[in-house]
C-alpha positions in Angstrom: 162.3 102.0 57.8 162.8 105.7 58.6 159.1 106.0 59.3 159.2 103.1 61.7 162.0 104.7 63.7 160.2 108.0 63.9 157.0 106.2 65.0 158.9 104.4 67.7 160.5 107.6 69.0 157.0 109.2 69.3 155.6 106.2 71.1 158.5 105.8 73.5 158.4 109.5 74.3 154.7 109.5 75.0 154.8 106.4 77.1 157.8 107.7 79.1 155.9 110.9 79.9 153.0 108.9 81.4 152.9 108.5 85.2 151.3 105.1 84.8 154.1 103.5 82.8 157.5 102.6 84.2 160.2 103.5 81.6 163.6 101.9 81.5 166.3 102.0 78.7 169.8 100.9 78.2 172.5 99.1 76.2 172.0 95.6 74.6 174.8 93.2 73.7 174.0 90.2 71.5 175.7 87.1 70.2 174.0 84.4 68.2 174.3 80.9 66.7 172.8 80.9 63.2 171.8 77.6 61.8 172.9 77.5 58.1 175.9 75.0 58.3 176.0 73.0 55.1 178.6 70.6 53.6 178.1 68.5 50.4 180.0 66.8 47.6 179.6 68.7 44.3 181.9 66.6 42.1 184.0 63.4 42.4 187.0 65.5 43.6 185.5 68.5 45.4 183.0 69.4 48.1 181.6 72.7 49.4 181.0 74.0 52.9 179.1 77.0 54.2 179.1 78.3 57.8 178.5 81.5 59.8 181.8 82.5 61.4 180.7 85.7 63.2 177.4 86.8 64.6 177.4 89.8 67.0 175.1 92.8 67.7 174.8 96.0 69.6 171.8 98.1 70.3 169.6 100.1 72.6 166.5 98.8 74.4 163.4 100.8 75.5 161.3 98.9 78.1 157.7 100.1 79.0 156.0 98.5 81.9 152.5 99.5 83.0 152.4 100.1 86.7 151.3 97.0 88.6 150.9 94.9 85.5 152.6 91.6 84.5 152.8 92.6 80.8 155.5 94.9 79.4 156.8 95.9 76.0 160.4 95.9 74.8 161.5 97.9 71.7 165.1 97.1 70.6 166.9 99.2 68.1 169.8 97.0 66.8 172.8 96.9 64.6 174.5 93.5 63.9 177.1 91.8 61.9 177.3 88.2 60.4 179.9 86.7 58.2 179.1 83.8 55.9 182.2 81.7 54.9 182.2 79.5 51.8 184.9 76.9 51.1 185.7 74.6 48.2 187.3 71.5 49.8 189.2 68.6 48.0 187.0 65.6 48.6 189.9 63.5 50.0 190.2 65.8 53.0 186.6 65.1 54.2 186.3 62.8 57.2 182.8 61.3 57.1 183.4 59.0 60.1 183.0 61.7 62.7 181.6 64.6 60.5 184.6 66.8 60.9 186.2 68.7 58.0 189.9 69.3 57.6 190.7 72.4 55.5 194.1 72.5 53.7 195.8 75.8 53.1 195.2 75.5 49.3 191.4 75.4 49.8 189.5 78.2 47.9 187.6 80.4 50.3 185.2 83.4 50.0 183.5 85.5 52.6 180.3 87.5 52.5 179.5 90.2 55.2 176.0 90.9 56.4 175.4 94.2 58.2 172.0 94.2 59.8 169.9 97.2 61.0 166.6 96.3 62.7 163.9 97.2 65.1 162.6 94.4 67.4 159.4 95.1 69.4 158.4 92.3 71.7 155.4 91.8 74.0 156.3 90.1 77.2 154.7 88.6 80.3 156.2 88.0 83.7 155.7 84.4 84.8 157.6 83.9 88.1 160.0 85.9 90.1 162.2 87.6 87.5 161.4 85.1 84.7 159.4 86.3 81.7 158.5 85.1 78.2 157.8 87.2 75.1 157.2 87.2 71.3 157.5 89.7 68.5 158.9 90.5 65.0 162.1 92.1 63.9 161.9 94.1 60.6 165.5 94.1 59.3 167.5 95.6 56.5 170.7 93.7 55.5 173.5 95.4 53.7 175.3 92.5 51.9 178.9 93.0 51.1 181.3 90.9 49.0 184.8 92.0 50.1 186.3 90.8 46.8 183.8 92.3 44.4 181.9 95.5 45.3 179.6 95.0 42.3 178.0 92.1 44.1 176.9 94.3 47.1 173.1 94.5 47.6 170.5 94.9 50.2 167.9 92.5 51.5 164.8 92.8 53.7 163.7 90.2 56.3 161.2 90.1 59.2 162.0 87.3 61.6 159.5 86.0 64.1 161.0 86.1 67.6 160.3 84.1 70.7 162.1 85.0 74.0 162.7 83.7 77.5 164.6 85.9 80.0 165.4 86.8 83.6 165.4 90.3 85.0 168.0 90.8 87.7 166.8 94.5 88.0 170.3 95.8 87.3 170.9 93.3 84.5 168.7 91.4 82.2 169.7 88.2 80.4 167.5 86.6 77.7 167.6 83.9 75.0 165.7 84.4 71.8 164.9 82.1 68.9 164.6 84.0 65.6 163.1 82.5 62.3 163.5 84.6 59.2 160.5 84.8 56.8 162.4 85.7 53.6 165.5 84.4 51.8 168.5 86.6 52.7 171.2 84.5 51.0 171.2 82.4 47.8 168.9 79.4 48.6 170.0 77.3 45.6 172.4 75.1 47.6 170.2 74.9 50.7 166.7 73.8 51.6 166.2 77.5 52.7 167.9 80.8 52.3 166.6 82.1 55.6 168.5 83.1 58.7 167.3 81.2 61.9 168.9 80.4 65.2 169.4 81.3 68.9 170.5 84.6 70.3 171.8 85.5 73.7 171.2 89.1 74.8 172.4 91.1 77.8 170.5 94.2 78.7 172.2 96.8 80.9 169.7 99.6 81.9 171.0 103.0 82.7 
């Protein structure tokens, strides 16, 4: 990961020094909806529920646009935070008629924190006015922390595929991305997949 960062710094510096490339950079703010909600009965009297309660990110974007071209490259250096909540729920509290779940105060609950550090290069194309579409990958390192047991802390690697649609207001850029992880980041035993996937809203404020 260190080599990747160093390579990106060299590429960005070289591109920014070129008169034929427009260089722009600034702050990124992210929030996301990650699709791993799960609820199932595990015994006659108990059920379990998983969901992501928090999903935020902060980073810095480098945008390289060849002069007079429709294509441009974004390189996002990101740090993010997700929290996976896990509940044991008495079965008689489940309401199957409308899909809702009522959680009594006595319910057993655990939380796992996921601290993400990643680089997300995307290749984009302007399609109309300020609209653009893009695609890329996001090599990521997750530091996984169990607040109740530090011995369960570990690291995971993932490399989500990303697709993006956005609008450039010149002084502000808003984009929606879909990210699909390639590797299991959390325990897949109770799910069809242990991958993170979902939508992300990003706001880019150039300096």
